[in-house]
C-alpha positions as CSV (number, residue, x, y, z in Angstrom):
1,X,-1.7,-12.5,12.2
2,X,-1.7,-16.2,12.9
3,X,-3.7,-17.6,15.7
4,X,-2.1,-20.6,17.7
5,X,-5.2,-22.8,17.1
6,X,-5.9,-26.1,14.4
7,X,-11.9,2.9,12.8
8,X,-9.6,5.5,13.8
9,X,-7.7,7.1,10.6
10,X,-4.3,5.7,10.2
11,X,-1.7,6.1,7.4
12,X,-2.8,4.1,4.4
13,X,-6.3,3.6,5.6
14,X,-9.0,5.2,3.6
15,X,-12.1,4.2,5.5
16,X,-14.8,1.5,5.3
17,X,-16.9,0.6,2.3
18,X,-19.9,-1.5,1.8
19,X,-19.9,-5.2,1.4
20,X,-21.1,-6.9,-1.7
21,X,-23.4,-9.8,-0.7
22,X,-23.8,-11.0,-4.3
23,X,-20.3,-11.1,-5.4
24,X,-17.4,-8.8,-4.5
25,X,-15.9,-5.5,-5.7
26,X,-12.3,-5.7,-7.1
27,X,-9.9,-2.9,-6.4
28,X,-11.2,-1.0,-9.4
29,X,-14.8,-1.1,-8.3
30,X,-16.0,-3.8,-10.7
31,X,-18.3,-6.5,-9.4
32,X,-16.9,-10.1,-9.7
33,X,-19.4,-12.8,-9.1
34,X,-18.5,-15.6,-6.7
35,X,-20.3,-18.3,-8.7
36,X,-20.1,-17.0,-12.1
37,X,-17.0,-16.7,-14.2
38,X,-18.6,-14.6,-16.9
39,X,-17.9,-11.3,-15.2
40,X,-15.3,-8.7,-16.3
41,X,-12.3,-11.1,-15.5
42,X,-13.4,-13.7,-18.0
43,X,-13.2,-17.4,-17.5
44,X,-11.1,-18.0,-14.5
45,X,-10.7,-21.8,-15.1
46,X,-8.6,-21.0,-18.2
47,X,-6.0,-19.0,-16.3
48,X,-2.8,-20.2,-14.9
49,X,-2.7,-22.8,-12.1
50,X,-1.6,-20.3,-9.4
51,X,-5.0,-18.6,-9.8
52,X,-6.9,-21.9,-9.7
53,X,-5.1,-22.6,-6.3
54,X,-6.4,-19.3,-5.0
55,X,-9.9,-20.4,-5.7
56,X,-10.1,-23.6,-3.7
57,X,-10.5,-21.9,-0.4
58,X,-14.0,-20.6,0.9
59,X,-14.2,-17.6,3.3
60,X,-15.5,-18.5,6.8
61,X,-19.1,-17.6,7.2
62,X,-18.8,-14.9,9.9
63,X,-22.0,-13.0,10.9
64,X,-20.6,-9.8,9.4
65,X,-17.7,-8.5,7.2
66,X,-16.7,-5.0,6.4
67,X,-14.9,-3.7,3.5
68,X,-11.9,-1.7,4.5
69,X,-10.0,0.7,2.0
70,X,-6.2,1.3,2.1
71,X,-3.8,3.2,-0.1
72,X,-0.3,1.7,-0.5
73,X,2.2,1.7,-3.4
74,X,-0.1,4.1,-5.2
75,X,-2.9,1.6,-5.2
76,X,-6.4,1.5,-3.7
77,X,-6.6,-1.8,-1.7
78,X,-10.0,-3.2,-0.6
79,X,-9.8,-5.7,2.3
80,X,-12.7,-7.7,3.6
81,X,-12.2,-7.9,7.4
82,X,-14.2,-9.3,10.3
83,X,-13.7,-8.6,14.0
84,X,-14.9,-12.3,14.7
85,X,-11.4,-13.6,14.1
86,X,-7.9,-12.4,14.9
87,X,-6.9,-13.7,11.4
88,X,-9.5,-11.5,9.6
89,X,-8.3,-8.0,10.8
90,X,-5.5,-5.9,9.7
91,X,-3.4,-5.1,12.7
92,X,-1.0,-2.2,13.4
93,X,2.0,-4.3,12.6
94,X,0.9,-4.9,9.0
95,X,0.1,-1.2,8.5
96,X,3.5,-0.2,9.6
97,X,5.2,-2.9,7.5
98,X,3.3,-1.9,4.4
99,X,4.4,1.8,5.0
100,X,8.0,0.7,5.5
101,X,7.9,-1.5,2.2
102,X,6.3,1.5,0.4
103,X,9.0,3.9,1.6
104,X,11.9,1.6,0.9
105,X,11.0,0.2,-2.5
106,X,14.3,0.8,-4.2
107,X,16.4,-0.6,-1.3
108,X,14.4,-3.7,-1.0
109,X,13.9,-4.3,-4.6
110,X,10.9,-6.7,-4.6
111,X,10.7,-6.9,-8.3
112,X,10.4,-10.7,-9.1
113,X,11.7,-11.5,-5.5
114,X,10.4,-14.6,-3.9
115,X,8.5,-13.8,-0.8
116,X,6.6,-15.7,1.9
117,X,4.4,-14.2,4.4
118,X,3.9,-15.9,7.8
119,X,0.4,-15.3,9.4
120,X,-0.8,-13.2,6.4
121,X,-4.4,-12.8,7.9
122,X,-6.6,-10.8,5.6
123,X,-3.6,-10.3,3.2
124,X,-2.7,-6.6,3.2
125,X,1.1,-7.1,3.4
126,X,1.0,-9.7,0.7
127,X,-1.1,-7.5,-1.6
128,X,1.3,-4.7,-1.2
129,X,4.4,-7.0,-1.7
130,X,2.6,-8.1,-4.9
131,X,2.0,-4.7,-6.1
132,X,5.8,-4.1,-5.6
133,X,6.5,-6.9,-8.1
134,X,7.1,-9.8,-5.7
135,X,6.2,-13.5,-6.3
136,X,4.3,-14.0,-3.0
137,X,3.3,-17.0,-1.1
138,X,0.7,-16.0,1.6
139,X,0.4,-18.4,4.5
140,X,-1.9,-19.0,7.6
141,X,-4.1,-21.4,9.3
142,X,-6.8,-23.3,7.4
143,X,-9.8,-21.3,8.7
144,X,-8.1,-18.0,7.5
145,X,-7.2,-19.0,4.0
146,X,-10.6,-18.5,2.5
147,X,-10.9,-14.8,3.4
148,X,-7.1,-14.3,2.7
149,X,-7.6,-15.9,-0.9
150,X,-10.7,-13.7,-1.4
151,X,-8.7,-10.5,-0.7
152,X,-5.7,-11.5,-2.7
153,X,-7.8,-12.5,-5.8
154,X,-9.9,-9.3,-5.5
155,X,-6.9,-6.9,-5.5
156,X,-4.2,-8.5,-7.6
157,X,-6.2,-10.3,-10.4
158,X,-5.1,-8.5,-13.7
159,X,-3.3,-5.8,-11.5
160,X,0.1,-7.6,-10.6
161,X,2.9,-9.3,-12.6
162,X,2.7,-12.3,-10.3
163,X,-0.5,-13.8,-8.8
164,X,0.1,-14.6,-5.1
165,X,-0.2,-18.1,-3.9
166,X,-2.0,-19.2,-0.8
167,X,-0.7,-22.0,1.4
168,X,-1.6,-23.6,4.7
169,X,1.2,-23.3,7.4
170,X,0.7,-24.3,11.0
171,X,3.7,-23.2,12.9
172,X,6.1,-25.9,13.7
173,X,4.1,-28.6,12.0
174,X,5.1,-30.3,8.6
175,X,7.7,-27.8,7.8
176,X,10.1,-30.0,6.0
177,X,7.2,-32.0,4.3
178,X,5.4,-28.8,3.1
179,X,8.3,-26.4,2.7
180,X,11.3,-28.6,1.9
181,X,14.6,-26.6,2.1
182,X,15.8,-28.4,-1.1
183,X,13.2,-26.8,-3.3
184,X,11.8,-23.8,-1.4
185,X,13.9,-20.7,-1.3
186,X,12.7,-17.2,-0.4
187,X,14.5,-13.9,-0.9
188,X,12.3,-12.4,2.0
189,X,10.1,-13.7,4.7
190,X,7.6,-11.2,6.0
191,X,5.8,-11.3,9.4
192,X,3.7,-8.8,11.2
193,X,1.9,-9.0,14.7
194,X,2.6,-12.6,14.9
195,X,4.0,-12.2,18.4
196,X,1.4,-11.6,21.1
197,X,0.0,-13.4,24.1
198,X,-0.2,-17.0,22.9
199,X,1.7,-20.2,23.5
200,X,3.2,-21.1,20.2
201,X,6.2,-18.7,20.3
202,X,8.8,-21.4,20.2
203,X,7.1,-23.0,17.2
204,X,7.0,-19.6,15.5
205,X,10.7,-19.2,15.9
206,X,11.5,-22.5,14.7
207,X,9.1,-21.8,11.6
208,X,11.0,-18.6,11.0
209,X,14.4,-20.4,11.0
210,X,13.2,-23.2,8.8
211,X,12.0,-20.8,6.1
212,X,15.1,-18.7,6.0
213,X,18.4,-19.9,4.2
214,X,21.6,-18.0,3.4
215,X,20.5,-14.9,1.6
216,X,17.0,-14.8,3.0
217,X,16.1,-11.6,4.8
218,X,13.3,-11.8,7.4
219,X,11.4,-8.5,8.0
220,X,9.4,-8.7,11.2
221,X,7.0,-5.8,12.4
222,X,5.2,-6.1,15.7
223,X,3.4,-4.0,18.2
224,X,5.0,-4.6,21.5
225,X,2.3,-5.1,24.1
226,X,3.5,-7.6,26.6
227,X,6.7,-8.6,28.3
228,X,6.6,-11.9,26.4
229,X,7.0,-9.8,23.2
230,X,10.4,-8.6,24.4
231,X,11.3,-12.1,25.6
232,X,10.6,-13.4,22.1
233,X,12.8,-10.7,20.7
234,X,15.7,-12.0,23.0
235,X,15.2,-15.4,21.6
236,X,14.9,-14.1,18.0
237,X,18.3,-12.4,18.5
238,X,19.9,-15.6,19.5
239,X,18.8,-17.2,16.2
240,X,19.1,-14.3,13.8
241,X,21.6,-11.5,13.2
242,X,19.2,-8.7,13.9
243,X,18.9,-5.1,12.9
244,X,16.5,-2.6,14.2
245,X,14.9,-0.8,11.0
246,X,12.2,1.4,12.3
247,X,9.8,2.4,15.1
248,X,6.2,3.8,14.8
249,X,5.6,5.4,18.3
250,X,2.0,6.2,17.7
251,X,1.4,2.5,17.3
252,X,4.1,0.9,19.5
253,X,5.3,-1.0,16.4
254,X,8.9,-1.8,15.8
255,X,10.3,-3.3,12.7
256,X,13.4,-5.8,12.7
257,X,15.5,-7.3,10.0
258,X,16.9,-10.8,10.6
259,X,19.3,-13.0,8.8
260,X,19.7,-16.5,10.1
261,X,22.8,-17.2,12.0
262,X,24.9,-20.0,10.6
263,X,27.7,-21.9,12.6
């Protein structure tokens, strides 16, 4: 979930685990030191550039973090979360979208697909997409990127075919400069719970449209809470050919597929 500023058991959630103040636990339970690259993953500086790019962001120093455990795509996923930030919590739309991706693996065919997630938050959706074989770019606001990078590295290092990339994306700002259409193409754009009570909905829609080209499929999952959510859906349908894919009544989440309309 992006923020417009510069636990009850659920499907896929396993519960909370302890935090690790010295380093962090990877998804297999091994401790990886934050400041020492001599741990089980070896010398991180000798690995590919995409990994070095993941390391440049530092998690925000919130008063407390919890380690939440999820199970998707047959993998245990450990996500560091904090209730002190909207962007550091896994929201219902992300859970529903992960479940949908898991249940439609063959149809979606994420293997080697290029995928960008808008408002990735703590990164659960990007992690699941990576486990399904995708080349993932996870985006959010600057203050969210540290924890996002932390969770992606913790779960995907040595466990996925493609290491996900982390990039800053402020809705509606610097789109052609940072994501030029001539060089950036995505097979899928993913978004979950990016629509709620904030004042950047027009910027969000323009960002979605910019990132989509002919052939790009946008998968958007959202918990519908306010009348403004439905107003955004109406505007979304004006820009995208829209298909309703699924509904999760227990969480009020709906999932839509959109392909950009072309004149």
